[in-house]
N, C-alpha and C positions, 0 to 999 in steps of 0.2 A: 084768152078763157087755157087754152091747157097748163098756159104756167102757172097761170092761178089754180088750176085744177095739183100743179104738182108740188104745190109749196103747202094748200093744203092738206095731201099724203104726208109729205116732212109730220106737219103740225102735229097732225093728228097721230102717228109711229112713233112720235120724239115724246108723247107725254105732253102736251103743252108748249108753250114758251121757254123751253130751255139750249143748254148753250147749242144742243149738236140741233133744233129746228135753228136758233140765229146762225152759225156757220153754215149748216145749209141752204139756209138761208137766202142766202149770202150768192153762192156758188149759180145760185138759181137763177138770181139778180143774174152776175155773168152772162147765162144764155140765154135769162131773157136778152139783152143787147145784144145777141148772136141772131134769136130770134124773130129779131123786128128786121134784120139784114138777109135774112135767110129767102130761098126762095120759095117760093107756094106750092104745099101738094108736100108738105111736111109731120103732115100732122100722122103718121104712122109712125115713124121715126119719133115724137115726141112722147107717142101713146107708151113706148117699147120705154121709154125715157125713166117714165114717171114709175113699170113698175121696178125699174133697173134700185129708183130713190130707197123705190116700198123695200123694200128686198135685202137693199143697203141698212138703210135705217133698221128691219130685224133682224138684222145679224146673216140672215144665209146667202147663200153662192149663189150667182150668178153666171152667166158666160158675156162676157162683153163681145156687143153688136157690129164688130170690125172699125179697122182703121179710118176712123172719119173723124165728121165735130163732134160727133151724138158719142162716137168713143172714148174720144178724148177724155169731155167732160165725164163719161159712165167713169172712166177711169182715175179722174181726177175726187169725184167724189168719195168714191172705192178707197184709194185711200188717206185718206179724211180722215172717214170712215173709222179705216182701221186708228189712225195714228187717238182718237176719242175715245172709241176702247179702254187703247194701249194707256188713254191719263188717267179715266175712268175707274180700271184696275189699279195700279197706282194712288192714285186718288184715296178706295175703300181700306186699300193696303194701311198706309199711314195713318186712317180714321184709328185703324183696330191696331194697330203698334202705336202709335201716341202714348205717349209718360204722364199725359193729361186726362182728365174725365170729358167729351166731346158728346153733346145728349145738343136733342129740339123736345122742344117743352113746346105743345098745343094752348091757344087762349085760354083754355080751361086752365089749364095748371099742371096737365098732367104729361108723365117723359113717352115719349112718340120713339127712341130710339137712344140706345149707348152705345159705347162703344165703348170693350174688354176692362179699359184702364178704370172701370170700375171698381174689378174688382179688387184688384190693390189699391188701389188711394182707399177707396171709402168702405172695403169689405163684405160689396152684394154684387152678386150676378147682376150682369143687362138684364137677364128674364127677370129678374124678381125687381126690377125696376120697372119695368112698359106697365099702361097702365096704376103707375103709381107718383098722387101729385109731391107735387114740388116742396112743400111746403110741409112734407108729413120727416122730409132729413134737414129741418131748419133746427138748431135750439131756439128755443122759447121766447126769447129774450128781440132773437138777429127778424123773429117769422115776418113785423107788420112793413118790416122797414125792405124787406128785403122781395113782400110784395107785390110793393109803393114802387122798387127798382123793377121789378119784370113789366110793372104796368107806361112806366114811365119807356122800357126801352122796346116795348110793341107800340110807342105809338111817337117813334124815333128813327128818322131814316138813314140815324148813324150810330155806330157799334157801342155803348154805351157797358162803363163796368161799374162793379160794386161790389165789398164785402160781406161775409158776410159764419158766419158760424153753423157745420154740418155737425151730426151727428152721425159716424160710424158706426155699423151695424154691432161691433165690441161695446157701444155705449160711450167710446171718448173722443171727444170733440176733435175742432177740425175745421182749422185756418183758410178760411174760401179766398179769389178774388173768380171774380164772374166775367168773362166780355162777351156782352149776348149782343143778338140782332135780331130785327123780326122781316120777316121773308111777306110781304105782302103776296107773291104772287105761289104761295105751299102755307102761307098762315101757318106760321110757323117759328120760335122763339130757337134759332142758334145759339146752343153754348160752349164755352171751352170754358170750364173750371180751375184754375189752379191751384194747388192745393201750397197754401204760404202761410203752415206754421212754425217752419224753422226761422222763417223771417222775420214773422208775429216775438219768437222769444228771445232771437238778436234783441228784438227793439225791444221788450222788456226789460232782455239782461242792460243793455247801454243805457232805456230809464233810469233800470234802479241805481249803477256804474255813476250815470251824471247829480240822481237826486242824493249822494252817499259822500262826492267829493263835494258838492258843494254844503252839505252837511258842516264837513271838518274842514267847508272854507270855514265858511258860517263860524266856526270851531273857535276857531283856533288862537292862541289869545296874546301871537305878533299883527303887526298892522300889515296886513297885505294887499297887492297893489297889482291890477290890472293894466299896461299900455302898451298904444299901438303902436307902429313903429316911427312914429314922426311924432311920440309923448306925450299925445295924449290917452287920459284913465281912463277909461271905461268899466271899470268892475274897483270894488271896494271892498273888505268884510267887517263887519260892525269892531272887532278888538282895532281898526284904522282909526274907524269916526269917535269909538270914545277914545283913541287917543288926541285926538283934536281937537274933537269937542263939532265936528262938521258932520250936518247929513246926508246922505248919500249923494240925494241931486243938487249937493252942491257943491262940490268934486266932480263927478262925472264931466269929460265932455271939457277940463277942462288941463291948463299945459303940468305938468306934474313938478314945472317949476314953482306952480302956485301957493306949493305947499314945503317944495327943498329949494329953498330960493338960490342956498349955496352954488347945486346945479344946474347952469347954463340948458335954456332950451335948444336942442338940438334933432337931427332927426338921422333915423337910416346908423351908419355904423357911426356916426359922430356921435349922436345919444346912448348906445351902446357903449362907448370908450367911455365915457365920459360917465355912465353906470357903472362900471367896472374899476376906474382910478378913485373913487369917493366912499370908501367902504363907514367911512366914520363921515357923517355930516347930522344935519342939525331938520330939524320938523319943525314950520312953524307955523301952531297952533291958529284956529280961529278965535283966541284971546289973544291975536300976537305975541304969545311963549317961547320958547325954540326949548326944542327938545335935544336933549341928543341921544340918534338912533345908531342902529348899525347899518349897513345897507346891506342884502344880497340879490342877486340879478338870475336869473333864466333863463332862455330861450324857448318861451311854447307856442303851439301851433293852433287855432279854432277855427276851424268850416276855414282851412285849409292858407289861412293868410298870418306870420311873425306877430308874435305878439310877444313883452317883456313880464315877467311876473318878478315882483319885487317884495321882496323881504324885510320891513320894519322893526329892529326889534330896542327895542327902550334900555339903553343903556345911561338913564340917568342915576342911577342906582350902583351901578358899577366904577362909574366913575369916580362915585362915593367914597365905595368902597378902595378906591384906586390911590385916592387923595391918602384917605386915611390907612394903608400899609407906608405907602410912599413918607406918611410920617411916622410911622412905626420906626421905620429901617434906619431913618435917619438920628428917631430914641436910640437907637439899641446901638447902630455906629456909634454918637455920642455919647451920649449919656449915660451906658452900658458898659462898652467893652472897651472905657480910659481909664475908671474905678479899673474893673477886674485887673487889666495889667499894671496899674499898679497895686493889686493888693496880692498879686504873682511875686510881683519883685518881691514885699516887703516877704511873703510865705518864707520863698528864694535862699534870704536873708538869713530869716530864721534859722530854717536849716542847718544853713552853711555858717551857723553857731555865731556870725558878725555880733549879735546879739545878747553873745551868752549861749552855755552849753545846756544843752536841752537831757533831761534824763530820754533811756528808749520808749516812755510812748510817749513822750514829748512830740520828740524824731519824727517817729509811726506817722502821727496824728499830725503832723505840719507837712511827712511829706504827703500823704493820699491829700492834705488837703491842698497842697501843689497840684495834685493829678489830676485831682476834679478845678479845680478853676484856669489850669490848660487846657479841659475835655469841651468847659463850659466856652469859650474864648475861640476854643477852634470852629465850636456849633453859632459860634455870633459870623466868625470870620467866615463860615460854610455856606448858612445862611444868606448873607449879600455876596457872596458871593454868583450863587442862587439867583436871586434876584436882576444880578446885573445882567446875568447871560439872557438871563428870558427877557430885559427890554431892552435887548440887544447892545450893550455898553457895553458887554467884555472885551476887550484888546484881543484877538490872533493875527499875532506877527508871526508866518510858520518860514517858513524857509526848508532849505535841507542841507539835513540831517543826517551824522554818521549812526545806523541802530544800533552797534556794537556801541557808542557811546554813550545811548540813552541809557540799555540796558545796567551797562556800565556803574553808572549813577545811580541807575532805581538801586540796583543788590545795595550798590553801600549804604543808600539813604537806609535800609533797615536790615542791617548785619550785625547789629550788636540785639538787635530784637530777638533774628534771626539764630544769632550764635547762641541767649539766653535759657533760648527752646532747641534746643542740640535735634535742630533743625537745618539742611542743607538746602544751597538753591544752584542748582543746576540751568549750563546756561551755553549750549554752540555758539559761539562767535561766527557771524555773515560780513569775512572783510571785504569793503567794500559798497557795503547794501549800505542808500540810502534814503531816506523817507522825508517827506514833504510839511512839514510839520511846524508849528508852536516846541520849540526845545521843552521849554520850564514847562507846560501845559501835560505836552503828553506824557515826563515825569511822575508826575503829580500821578497820574492814570495810572501808570503801572505800580508807581508809587503806594500807592494803595488798591490793588489787585495786589502787588504781592505782599504787604501789609493784612492783609483779607484770611491769606490763605497760611501765612508764617499762623492764627492766633486763631484758626480752629483748626491748625491740622496735628492730629498726633505730636505729643512729644517724639525726637529720633526720627521722624518717617524725611522725605523728604518734597519739593518743589523743583519742580520741573518749569521751563521757563524757553521756548522756542517763537521763532519769528521767521517768515517765508514770504516768499513775489512768489505771487500768479499772474501772469498777466498782466495788468495795469494799476492792478493793487498788491497793496502791502499788510497779512495777516499777526499778529500779534498775540500769545496766550501763555499763559499761566497759571497750570495742575496743581494739584496740588492735591493728597487721601485722606481727608476730614472728612468726617462723616456725609457729604454730600449735602440736596437743597432737595427739599421734595416738588415736585410737574406744578403745584396747585402755587407754587410763590419761586417759580425759576422769572417769569414774566414781573411783579410784584414786587424786588426788590430792586430795581433800578428806580423803582416811586420812591418820594419824601421820605423820609421817619417811617418804614419800613425796613424791619430784621429777620432772618431764621431763629426763632425764639430757642431757647434750650431744650434738647430733645428729655430734662426730666420736669418742666411746668409745662410745655404743652398748649405755649402761648405768643398770637404772632404778635405783641405787646410789648416793644423796643425796652420798656420800661423795668415790666419783670425780667426779661431776658436777660438785664445786665444784671441781675439785682440775683439772677439764678446764680452766675457764673461775671462777677466784678471783673476777674482780667480779661473777656470779650468786651464788653465795653463802648459804643457806637453811639456816633450822633445819627445816625444814620441817613446821613448826608452825601455817603461816599460815592456809593455807587451812580446814584441820582445827579452830581458834577461829573461825574467819571462818563453815563450817559453824555451828559449836555455839550461835555467841553468834543467830544465823540465825532456827536452830532457835527456843532460848529467846523470842525473840519470836510466835513461832507463824508462819515464814516459812521456806520454801525458795529452796535457792541451786542455780546447775547452771552448767555449761557447754553454749557449739557455739563448733565450733572445725575449723577445718580445715590442713590442711597448708599450710604456704606462701601462705599469706594471710591464719593471723591468727586472735586470739582473741578471744569476748566473751563474758566475767564475768559472770550478770544473777540477783540476789535481787528477792525475791516481800516482802513487807507484807504483812498484812492490814493494813486503817483504824485496826483497834482487835485489842488482845490476847485 
């Protein structure tokens, strides 16, 4: 009976079935075992123990009853309650310093307690919320759903989570994730409200980004496929369906070899290798017609899984144009160059007096026509050379060449032209210096640069040729003192048919430039050919120029290709 009295005291003073009551009750049960085995006549000591427990629960000090079994129980209870009080203090500190709003809501949806985080997160002082209805803070569109969630939490033994939007004190909306647990003993809903506004904004941005990507994917004018590592098609865009005549449902889940019959069905690295080794292939349409396509592949990651994005460009029209271009250059080579060569020979014989002497006017006209026909032949030859280089049919046969021999041969080729314009060409020899290159092609490049320098330099000026070896590279440069090249043209002059216009015409059109100064006529293909030759040697070519001070054309060659 006395033990039951002891438990009753703990229950009453601890405010019901609290953690303190459970803990103290456990200790009291331990004491009960002791009591059942204790000698009779201990009622006074038990009464004293009950009084000690009451003092401990009320946080009052008491004096231990001496070293005995009861005194040990007294001390144990005292130590436990001290630890428990410390725990309660920490719990309060944790709630007061939490970054999330922690609150309790009664069955009438009224706030009973709110921690200080409400001020920082919601803008409300905790005291302003006490006694206020939970629904007052909820955005109207979310109110009915939120109240239903609270009711569901009251009927559940589990912690329930739900999301809604609340109105901050300044009127702005806040996305909140609620975790709610109903306490039957307290008839109160204990809640933690976590601000997820940033997460919601990130999700919205992600959704918007995904929407834009889908729009781009669907609007792309080229065929797009996404496959997995086993080569099975997972996604296609409308352009691909239009290209092949299939609808998405007919190709999703099929291996890519279903439409790319030349591509062997392979998985993993073999599939990736097969994609990279067949850039130009054929696409089989639903009608059984083959379409020439250019294929390019990129690795992408979707939900942590490796996928392949395959871009398919219809090159049917390009192949037709390539065929037409090939036929055109074949016609130029056979049907135009031969008659031009015959015409040039006839004009040269006429100018030499083989067919009789011409008067001064006739000789001048004939010589002018010889120059024009010769320029046309050079234009045809250069056009054919460019096409051969682009098609990889231009043979480069490199060997170790002495730099001095290359420069002297090049200077000799333009010597008469330079002498007629009273232009000196300066070069300091580099005995023993060699370069690994095709000598005939390299001389062609140097001659072209020297010819341009002579052509665009004022009479009486000089040109400087320099060659220097740096590390594993050799740099050639040709510097003139001409009018220079404007910065906006310095990249374009290496493109086909581009020439810097005469200052008097202010035109970039090569024909206009030729009419402005006939002595400076050219095909507009010399520098592009130089660029192709140097690039086929593994080097690069560039220009440094300043208006009114001249230009320096340089090219770099590695010691070995």
